[in-house]
C-alpha positions in Angstrom: -81.1 -5.4 80.6 -80.3 -5.9 77.1 -79.9 -9.6 75.9 -77.0 -8.8 73.8 -75.1 -7.2 76.8 -76.0 -10.5 79.0 -74.4 -12.9 76.4 -71.5 -10.7 75.9 -70.6 -10.7 79.9 -71.4 -14.7 80.0 -68.8 -14.9 76.8 -66.4 -13.1 78.8 -66.8 -14.9 82.0 -66.4 -18.1 80.2 -63.2 -16.8 78.6 -61.7 -16.3 81.7 -62.7 -19.8 83.3 -61.5 -21.2 80.2 -58.0 -19.2 80.7 -57.7 -20.1 84.2 -58.3 -24.0 83.6 -55.8 -23.6 80.8 -53.1 -22.3 83.3 -53.8 -24.5 86.0 -53.7 -27.7 83.7 -50.5 -26.4 82.5 -49.1 -26.1 86.2 -50.7 -29.7 86.8 -49.4 -31.3 83.9 -45.7 -29.8 84.5 -45.6 -31.1 88.1 -47.0 -34.7 86.8 -44.0 -34.7 84.2 -41.8 -33.9 87.2 -43.4 -37.0 89.5 -42.4 -39.1 86.3 -46.0 -40.0 85.7 -44.9 -43.0 83.1 -43.1 -44.7 85.8 -45.9 -44.2 88.3 -48.3 -45.8 85.6 -45.3 -48.7 84.8 -45.1 -49.6 88.6 -49.1 -49.7 88.9 -49.2 -52.0 85.9 -46.2 -53.9 87.3 -47.7 -54.3 90.8 -51.1 -55.8 89.0 -48.7 -57.9 86.7 -47.0 -59.8 89.9 -50.2 -60.1 91.4 -51.2 -62.2 88.4 -48.2 -63.8 87.9 -48.3 -65.1 91.8 -51.6 -66.5 90.8 -50.2 -68.6 87.8 -46.6 -69.4 89.5 -46.9 -69.1 92.9 -43.3 -69.9 93.7 -40.6 -67.5 94.8 -36.5 -67.8 94.1 -33.5 -66.8 95.5 -30.4 -66.8 93.1 -27.1 -67.2 94.6 -24.4 -66.3 91.7 -20.8 -67.4 91.4 -19.2 -64.0 92.2 -19.6 -61.4 94.4 -20.6 -57.9 93.7 -17.9 -55.1 93.5 -15.2 -54.2 91.2 -13.1 -57.3 91.9 -14.4 -60.6 90.3 -14.2 -62.6 93.6 -15.7 -65.8 93.8 -18.7 -66.0 96.4 -18.5 -67.9 99.5 -22.2 -68.5 99.2 -21.8 -70.3 95.9 -19.3 -72.6 97.0 -21.1 -73.6 100.1 -24.2 -74.4 98.1 -22.5 -76.4 95.4 -20.8 -78.7 97.9 -24.3 -79.3 100.1 -26.0 -80.0 96.7 -23.0 -82.5 95.7 -23.3 -84.2 98.9 -26.8 -84.5 99.6 -29.0 -83.7 96.6 -26.8 -84.7 93.3 -27.6 -88.4 93.9 -30.8 -87.7 92.6 -29.9 -85.7 89.6 -29.6 -87.6 86.2 -26.9 -85.8 84.6 -23.8 -84.8 86.5 -20.4 -83.3 86.2 -17.2 -84.9 87.5 -14.3 -83.0 89.1 -11.2 -84.1 90.9 -11.6 -84.8 94.4 -9.2 -84.7 97.6 -8.7 -88.6 97.0 -6.8 -89.3 93.6 -9.3 -92.1 93.1 -12.7 -90.6 93.5 -14.5 -87.7 91.8 -16.7 -84.9 93.0 -20.0 -84.9 91.4 -22.1 -81.9 90.9 -25.2 -80.7 88.3 -24.7 -79.9 84.7 -26.4 -76.9 83.2 -30.2 -77.1 83.5 -30.5 -79.7 85.9 -32.6 -79.6 88.6 -33.1 -81.3 92.1 -35.5 -81.3 95.1 -34.8 -81.0 98.6 -36.8 -80.8 101.8 -37.1 -78.6 104.9 -36.0 -80.5 108.1 -38.6 -81.5 110.8 -37.5 -78.4 113.1 -37.6 -76.1 109.9 -41.2 -76.9 108.8 -40.8 -80.3 107.9 -41.3 -82.3 104.7 -41.7 -79.4 102.3 -40.3 -80.1 98.9 -38.7 -77.3 96.5 -36.2 -77.2 94.1 -32.6 -76.0 93.3 -31.9 -75.4 89.5 -28.3 -74.6 88.2 -27.6 -72.6 85.2 -24.9 -71.0 83.2 -27.1 -69.0 80.6 -27.3 -65.2 81.2 -29.6 -64.0 83.9 -32.7 -61.7 82.1 -33.7 -58.7 83.8 -37.3 -59.1 84.8 -39.5 -56.3 83.3 -41.9 -56.7 86.0 -39.5 -54.8 88.0 -38.8 -51.8 85.7 -35.3 -53.1 84.9 -33.2 -50.9 82.4 -32.3 -53.5 80.4 -28.4 -53.6 81.1 -26.6 -56.4 79.6 -26.1 -59.4 82.0 -22.7 -61.2 82.2 -22.7 -65.0 81.6 -22.1 -66.4 84.9 -22.8 -69.5 86.8 -25.6 -69.5 89.4 -27.7 -71.7 91.7 -31.6 -70.9 92.1 -33.9 -72.1 95.0 -37.5 -72.2 93.9 -40.2 -72.3 97.0 -43.7 -71.2 97.9 -44.3 -67.7 99.6 -45.9 -69.3 102.6 -42.4 -71.0 103.3 -40.3 -67.9 103.1 -39.3 -67.3 106.8 -38.5 -71.0 106.8 -36.2 -71.1 104.1 -34.5 -67.6 104.6 -33.9 -68.1 108.5 -33.3 -71.8 108.7 -32.8 -73.7 105.7 -30.4 -71.8 103.9 -28.1 -70.9 106.9 -28.1 -74.5 107.4 -27.2 -75.2 103.7 -24.1 -72.9 104.1 -22.9 -74.6 107.3 -23.3 -77.7 106.0 -21.8 -76.8 102.8 -18.5 -75.2 104.7 -18.4 -78.9 106.7 -18.2 -80.7 103.1 -15.7 -78.1 101.6 -13.4 -78.9 104.6 -13.8 -82.4 104.4 -13.2 -82.8 100.6 -10.7 -79.9 99.9 -7.3 -80.9 98.5 -4.9 -79.0 100.7 -2.6 -77.1 99.1 1.1 -75.7 99.1 1.1 -72.0 97.8 4.0 -69.5 96.9 4.1 -66.3 95.7 5.3 -65.2 91.9 7.2 -62.0 91.8 5.8 -61.0 88.4 2.2 -60.8 89.1 2.6 -61.0 92.8 0.0 -63.5 93.2 0.1 -67.2 94.1 0.7 -70.3 92.5 0.1 -73.6 94.3 0.8 -77.0 94.4 -0.8 -80.0 96.3 0.4 -80.3 99.8 1.4 -83.6 100.3 4.1 -83.6 102.8 4.1 -86.7 105.1 5.7 -85.3 108.2 3.7 -85.5 111.3 3.8 -84.9 115.0 3.8 -88.9 115.3 7.3 -88.9 113.2 8.8 -85.6 114.4 12.1 -86.2 116.5 11.7 -84.2 119.5 11.2 -84.4 123.3 7.6 -86.1 123.9 6.7 -83.4 126.8 7.7 -80.6 124.7 5.8 -82.2 121.5 2.7 -82.5 123.6 2.9 -78.7 124.8 3.1 -77.7 121.1 0.2 -80.1 120.1 -2.1 -78.8 123.1 -1.3 -75.3 122.1 -2.6 -75.9 118.4 -5.6 -77.6 119.5 -6.4 -74.7 122.1 -5.9 -72.2 119.0 -8.1 -74.2 116.9 -11.0 -74.2 119.1 -10.7 -71.0 120.2 -12.9 -68.9 117.8 -15.2 -68.1 120.6 -12.5 -67.1 123.1 -10.7 -64.8 120.7 -13.9 -63.0 120.1 -14.7 -62.6 123.6 -11.2 -60.9 124.1 -11.2 -58.7 121.0 -8.4 -60.3 119.3 -7.8 -61.6 115.8 -8.2 -65.2 115.3 -4.7 -65.9 114.8 -1.1 -67.0 116.3 2.4 -66.4 115.7 5.2 -69.1 116.2 8.8 -68.3 116.0 10.8 -71.6 115.3 14.4 -71.0 116.0 17.8 -73.1 116.0 20.6 -74.4 114.2 20.1 -75.6 110.4 19.0 -79.2 110.5 16.8 -79.4 113.8 13.7 -79.7 112.2 12.1 -76.4 111.7 10.5 -77.1 108.4 9.5 -80.5 109.4 7.6 -78.7 112.3 5.8 -76.4 109.9 4.6 -79.5 108.2 3.5 -81.6 111.2 1.5 -78.5 112.5 0.0 -78.2 108.8 -1.0 -82.0 109.0 -2.0 -81.8 112.5 -4.4 -78.7 112.2 -5.6 -79.9 108.3 -4.4 -76.5 107.2 -3.1 -75.1 103.8 0.4 -73.4 103.7 1.2 -70.3 102.2 5.1 -69.9 102.0 6.0 -66.1 101.2 9.2 -65.2 99.8 9.8 -61.8 101.0 12.7 -60.8 98.7 10.3 -61.3 95.7 7.4 -58.8 97.3 8.0 -55.6 95.9 6.4 -53.2 98.4 4.3 -53.4 101.5 1.4 -53.1 99.3 1.8 -56.0 97.4 2.5 -57.9 100.7 -0.8 -56.7 102.0 -2.6 -58.0 98.6 -0.9 -61.3 99.1 -2.1 -61.5 102.8 -5.6 -60.6 101.8 -6.0 -63.6 99.2 -5.0 -66.2 101.6 -7.7 -68.2 103.1 -8.8 -69.0 106.6 -7.7 -72.5 107.9 -4.0 -71.5 106.8 -0.2 -71.5 108.1 1.3 -68.5 106.7 5.2 -69.0 107.0 8.2 -66.8 106.3 11.7 -69.3 106.3 14.6 -67.8 107.2 13.4 -64.2 108.3 16.4 -63.2 109.4 17.9 -63.5 105.7 14.8 -62.4 103.9 15.1 -58.5 104.3 16.9 -56.3 106.3 14.7 -56.5 109.4 17.4 -56.6 111.9 18.3 -53.9 114.8 20.9 -52.4 112.3 18.6 -51.6 109.7 19.8 -49.2 106.8 19.5 -45.3 107.2 16.8 -43.9 105.0 19.7 -41.6 103.3 22.0 -44.5 102.4 18.7 -46.3 100.7 18.0 -43.0 98.9 21.6 -42.8 97.8 21.4 -46.5 96.4 18.2 -45.4 94.6 19.9 -42.3 93.1 22.8 -44.3 92.0 20.7 -46.9 90.4 18.8 -44.3 88.4 22.0 -42.6 87.3 23.2 -45.9 85.8 20.0 -46.3 84.1 19.2 -49.5 86.0 15.8 -50.3 87.8 15.6 -51.1 91.2 14.2 -54.4 91.6 15.1 -54.7 95.5 12.2 -55.4 97.6 10.7 -52.2 99.4 8.7 -54.2 102.2 9.6 -52.4 105.4 9.4 -53.5 109.1 6.7 -51.6 109.6 4.9 -52.9 106.7 5.9 -56.5 108.1 4.5 -55.5 111.5 1.1 -54.2 109.9 1.0 -57.5 108.1 1.6 -59.5 111.4 -0.8 -57.5 113.7 -1.9 -54.6 112.3 -5.3 -53.7 111.0 -5.0 -55.9 107.7 -4.0 -58.8 110.1 -8.0 -59.2 111.1 -9.3 -59.7 107.8 -10.2 -63.2 108.0 -9.6 -65.6 110.6 -7.9 -68.9 112.0 -4.4 -68.1 110.5 -1.1 -69.0 111.9 1.7 -67.2 111.1 5.6 -68.8 111.7 8.8 -67.4 111.1 11.8 -69.6 111.0 15.1 -68.3 111.7 18.7 -69.8 112.3 19.9 -66.9 114.0 17.2 -65.4 116.8 19.9 -62.8 118.0 19.5 -61.2 114.7 15.9 -60.3 114.5 14.6 -56.9 115.6 13.0 -57.2 118.9 9.9 -55.4 117.8 9.4 -58.3 115.1 9.3 -61.0 117.6 7.9 -59.8 120.6 4.7 -61.5 122.3 1.5 -60.5 120.6 3.4 -60.5 117.3 5.0 -64.3 117.9 3.2 -65.6 120.5 5.1 -68.6 120.7 8.8 -69.1 120.8 9.8 -72.7 120.0 13.4 -73.3 120.5 14.5 -76.4 117.6 17.8 -77.5 119.6 20.0 -80.5 118.7 19.2 -84.0 119.4 18.6 -85.3 122.7 18.3 -88.5 124.5 14.8 -89.0 124.2 14.7 -87.8 120.6 17.2 -90.3 120.1 15.2 -93.0 121.4 12.3 -91.8 119.4 14.4 -91.8 116.1 15.8 -95.4 117.0 11.9 -96.9 117.3 11.0 -95.1 114.1 14.0 -95.9 111.8 15.1 -99.2 113.3 12.3 -100.7 115.2 14.1 -101.2 118.4 13.0 -100.2 121.9 16.2 -100.6 123.9 19.9 -101.7 123.1 23.0 -102.0 125.1 24.4 -98.6 123.1 21.1 -96.7 124.3 23.5 -95.6 126.9 26.6 -94.8 125.0 24.7 -92.6 122.3 22.8 -90.7 125.1 25.9 -90.0 127.0 27.5 -88.8 123.9 24.8 -86.6 123.0 25.2 -84.8 126.2 28.9 -83.9 125.3 28.4 -83.1 121.7 25.6 -81.1 119.5 24.6 -83.4 116.9 21.3 -82.3 115.0 18.0 -84.8 114.5 18.8 -84.8 110.7 22.5 -86.1 111.2 21.2 -88.6 114.0 18.4 -89.7 111.7 21.0 -90.3 108.8 23.3 -92.6 110.9 20.6 -94.6 111.7 19.3 -95.0 108.3 20.3 -98.3 106.9 22.4 -98.0 103.7 22.1 -101.6 102.4 20.5 -104.8 102.7 23.0 -106.1 105.2 22.6 -103.1 107.7 20.9 -103.9 110.8 19.9 -102.2 114.1 23.2 -102.9 115.6 25.5 -101.9 112.7 23.6 -98.5 112.4 23.5 -97.9 116.3 27.5 -98.9 116.0 27.9 -96.4 113.0 26.1 -93.4 115.3 28.6 -94.1 118.3 31.5 -93.6 115.9 30.0 -90.4 114.2 29.7 -89.0 118.0 33.1 -89.9 119.2 34.4 -88.3 116.0 32.5 -85.2 116.5 33.6 -84.9 120.0 37.2 -85.8 119.4 36.9 -82.8 116.5 35.3 -80.7 119.3 38.4 -81.2 121.4 40.8 -80.5 118.8 39.0 -77.2 118.0 37.5 -78.4 114.3 33.7 -78.3 113.5 31.8 -81.3 112.2 32.6 -80.1 108.4 36.3 -79.6 109.0 38.9 -82.4 107.8 41.4 -84.2 110.1 44.8 -83.1 109.0 45.6 -86.6 107.8 42.7 -86.3 105.8 43.7 -83.0 104.0 47.2 -84.5 103.6 45.8 -87.3 101.7 43.4 -85.1 99.5 46.7 -82.8 98.8 48.3 -86.0 97.5 
């Protein structure tokens, strides 16, 4: 065969092979691009970098930020618990501390300042004696290039960071940190300043003042047996978390306090709050614009709290004779024609019922809902049935045992010759504990127990006389009316 022909054949074959290689390379390169080769290389380099960093710095870290994730800026419970734990157990070792107001007005709560570090150890049952470190900072958290972060801007938030060895990962995550949260919650409950909150109509949010009402069950005028029944019921609720979970009910309880004005309904709420060591949220329903706003307020209440709606019969049209929908629409049309904005509350009975025992009532736990009313008969039966208002408490007029309790409290007397007279009169006439207490209160330095009791007897006899003559307690005697007219 001619050498030229052979060489020509080889050249042709080489060209075909090179063309094939070029096609294959184009296909491979295109697929490599789809596989994001640069990210693969970056992850590979980052893996080796992390291994090298672990040799240089063998400590791992857990960061607990001030806020939870999500759209709303909601303070993280874990952050609060860690802060309380460190303030109570390890901040004594810190050299630089920040002071804040405490529950006791004469004391301060201490916590670490920015950049401070303190040490802590595992308990024996958690692994024993291993030292690791807590650090506190307000500086922006920088993203770690080794993890392939995108460089997004971080917000300047406060956070705690725990450093520990990889060998102790299981002990820290499964034993130590859960204990920190439990002990932190206990410290928060012990040190917190209880609050009395009410809703602001403009922003539909809560504002609060310190709750300092002095009323307790020890100073509440009520039949002792009835008082003990209520206290036992409250204790059973407070200790009933497991029971409520067992029966599949939200951990809440409803109380309906009903009775004439002056019978101690508000004082009962204060005594309940002081007995349980709960906060109080006092809702003014007429300031709540809609069911949505009511739901928002409820979500923002905390556990270990009493939610109160006083004079529920006067707050909204929630009675059995509710306004018909057509009438409400006519009123809205009239307001629109007059160019006036309808500022009336749009909270409905169904919205309130969902607030009490609907799906939203299970958000959170350990809450007591209290309604008070002077007119039980005006309330819609759907509102006060068992399961919503679980316990109905009648706050009635003063009786013999309640009077004797008031005499001991206000006058310091256990027995007196007038006790029988007062007890007999209280069976014939109606007088509220508030009125009895007012008559027993010394008005001057010369007033003693005898004069106060005689004044109470005189007031009861006058009330009895007015009742016989068909006059109420607030009405004047005809001779008094004549003297006023003169």
